[in-house]
C-alpha positions, 0 to 999 in steps of 0.5 A, a space after each residue: 500500500 502507499 499513501 495516495 492523498 492525505 485528506 486531513 491532518 491535525 498535528 501528527 495524526 492524519 487521515 489518508 487514502 491508501 492505494 495498492 500498487 498491485 491491484 489498485 484497491 483504495 481504502 481510507 484509514 488513519 496514520 501518524 506523520 513520523 519517519 517510523 510510520 512512513 518508512 516501516 508501517 506503510 510499506 508493510 500494510 497488506 492489501 485487503 483485496 490481493 494480500 500483497 505488500 509494497 514492492 522493494 522500490 517503495 519510496 516513503 513520504 517525508 514527514 511534514 514536521 521534523 522528528 524533534 519538532 513539538 507541535 
């Protein structure tokens, strides 16, 4: 899965549209805007339709705020 579009964000919590790179399945879910979420959680999300995870060439988004920045 990958983040296609961030719909709303409050501090580091956000709601986004996620899309499967393999079958195109879309779902809306929440997330947390930090490096761990973008680098580890998103690429390991399993698609509900085809059951696949992100490819090895997955490029994560960068967090909106630096890690040490308190919002």
